[in-house]
N, C-alpha and C positions, 0 to 999 in steps of 0.2 A: 504494500500500500504506500502511495507517495507520502512523503513527509509534508508537514505544514509549510506553506510558502515562506521564504525569507522575508523578514520584516523590512519596511522601507529603509533605504540607506544601507542595508547589509548585503555583503557578498561573501563568497567562499574564500576569496583571496585576502591578502593583507591590504587594508585601506591606507593609502599613503596620505591622502588629504580628502576632505569633502567640504561642500558648501551648500547651504540651504537658502532658498528664497521662495516666496509664496508660490506654491504649486509645483515646484521642481526641487530635485536633489541632485547635485553634481558630485561625482566621486571619481577619484583615481585609484585603481587597484593594481596590485602586483601579485604574480603567481610564479613559483619556482618551476624550473624544468622538471619533467617527468611526473609532475603532480597529476593524479587522477581524481576527479571530483564526481561522486555518484549522482544519480538522478535527483534533481531538485527543481524548484520553481521559485518565482519571486511574486510577492503580493502586488507590486506595481509594474506597469509597463515601463520599458526603458530602451534607449538606444545605447549600443556598446561600440565604441570606436577602438580598434586594436592599434595601438601606437607602435608597439615593438613586439617581435616574437611571432610564434605560430602555435596553433593548437587545432585539434579535431573536436567538433561538437556534434553530438548525436541528439536528434529531436524528431519526434513523430515517425520513427523508423527510418529516418534519413541521416546522412552524415554530411557535414559542411566543413571544409577546410578554411580556417580563418588565419589570415596573414596581416602583416602591417598594412594599414590604411583601409582594411575591411570595416564597413559599418553595418551592424546587424540590429534589427529591431526585434525585441522580444515582447509579445503580449503578456498581460498578467496571467499567472497560473500555468504558463507553458512549461512542461517538463523537459529538461535537457541535462546532459552530462558532458564533461569535457576531459580531454587528455592533452596536457601541455607538453609540446615537443621541445620547447626552449623557454627561457625566462620571458614572461609576457607582462607588458604594461597596457592597461586598458583605461579608457575614459568613458564614464557612464553618465547619461542624461536621463534621469528618472522622472516620471510624471506621477504626481500624487493623485489620489483617487478622484476621478471625474475630470481631471485636467485635460487629458488627451481627448476624451469624448467631446469636450467643449471646443477643441481645435479641429476635430475631424469633420470638416464641412461636407465631405462626401462620405456618408455613413458606410462603415464596413471596410474602409481602406486599411485600417490598422487593427483588424480583428485577428490576423494571422502573422506568423513570423515572416520577416522580410530582410533580404540582404541587399543593401545599396552598394553596388559594386563600383560605381564611378560617378563622376559629375559634380555639379555644384553642391548638392546636398552633403557630400563627404567633406568638401572644403569648408562649408559653413560650420560643420562640427569641429573641424580643426581650428577654425577661428574662435569657436566657443572655448576650446581648450586653452588657447592663448589668453583669453580673458580670465579664465579660471585660474591659470597658473600665475599670472602677474596682475592681480586685481588693483583697481583704483576706485575713486569715489563714483565713477560712472559705470563700473563693470556690471552691476546688477541690471541696469537699464540696457546695456549692450547685450548681455547674455539673453535677456528676455526677447529682445528684438531678433537676435540670431536664431533662437529656438523657433519663433514664429515663422521666420523666413525659411528655415530648413524644412519645417512641416509643409509649408506651401510648395516648395520646390519638389520635395519627395512625392507629395500628393499628385502634383501635375505629371510627374514622371510615371507614376503608377497608372494614371488614367490614360496617358498617351501610349502605353504599352498594351492596352486592351485590344479587344477584337475589332474595334472601329478603325484601326490603322490599316490602310490598303496594303495588300501583299507586296506590291512593288516598292512601297515606302519602307516596309520592314526590311526588304532586301537591301535597300540603300543604307539604312541604319546599320545592318549587320556588316555590309561592305566597309563602311567607314570605321567600325569598331575593329575589324580585322586588319585594315590597311591604312590606319591613321598616319603612319610615318612616311607614306609614299608620295605625298604631295599631289594627289589626284586632282584634276581640274573638274569644274562643274560639267563641262562637256563630256568628259570621260565617264563621269558618274551617271549622267543622264543617258548615255548610250547603253550602259550596263542595265539601267532600269527600263529603257524603252520609252522614255517620255521626253518632252521638250525641257531644256534647261530652265526656262522661266517657270514652267509648271512645277518642276522639281523644287526650285528655290522657294516658291510661294507655299506649296503644300508642306514642305519640310518645316518651315518656320511656323506655319499655322498649327501643326500637330505637336511638334517637339519644343515649341516656344524658344527657339534659337535658330540662328543661321547655320548652314552647313559648315562654314568656317569656324564658328564658335564651338560647334559640336566637336570638330576635329581637334581644335585647340585644347578643349577640356580633356579629351582622351590622351593627348600628348602630355599634358600636365599630370594626369593620373599615372601614366606609365613612368614618367620621370620621378614622381614622388615615391613610388614603390621602389625604384632603383636607388634613390637617395637613402631610403630606410633600410633596404635589405642587401645592398651591395657596397663594395668599396671602389666602384668604378670612378674614375676622374669625371669632373663635371663636363668636360668637353666630349667624352665618350657618351655620356648619358644624353647630352644635347643632340648629338648626331644620330644616335640610335632612335630617339624619339621623333626625329624628323625636322628638328630646328636647323636653320641655316648655319648657325655657329653658337658658341657658348654665350656670346654677348646677347644674341637674340633670345636664347633660352632664358638667361637670367632676367632680362627685362620682362618677358612674358610671364615667367613664374612669379615674379614679385608683384606684378599687377593682379594676378589671380589670387595669390595667397597672402599678400602683405609682407612676405619674407623673401629674402634672397635664397637661392638653393643651398648655399653653404650654411646660412643661419638655420634654415629649416632642418637640415641634416643634423646640425649640432644640438638644437633644442630637443629633437625627438629621439636622440640617442643619449640624452643626459640621464 
């Protein structure tokens, strides 16, 4: 029989620090390598951002591999267990009772487990962590705003991935996710999709709430961030592998997207 859910603000790992504000609990937790945590659940819903390390998580008969920069949503009462392959640091954004329902404008979007693999939602939670890590007199206001924005961005992403997206547009999205580093032109993409470039650009922005270029840029930043966290590759190699023209172009784009230079991002998230 499952044990009682963990109380608000409590996790199976070591709590490094936490912060409470009305409706939310923010926590940073640490887990040692080779730790195995038996099946358990949490009283409140929460987002978990893996900052460092990797682990396997079993839930609902499925297994998910969690690595640095993975963002996972856990609904309240979800049973899951973990096996930590390396030391892990995670950042948790917990919603006190009723808070998430008040924010879930499209009912049912957050009723089940969700992995946010990429995009602006992940970066907003990284910015949340920055505010949490180095607070000032305005941090509670900034944190609340970032949580609201992250919920809106992730909600839009979930809706846009539903069945209403045309098959050709799903193929375009999958193509861009697989070949983001290649510098494909709009004409090349439209030929692959079998539609006119203007129609492609218009429909892509309408459905995914961003341009093709913005989508590709976000995938390049996502790839680069994972390399910064998980590898010791020089910045120039990461830049070129991600599809940037050079290290300078990479650094400017990365800082606009995250508020940090690649070097500072790597140092802060390995601290």
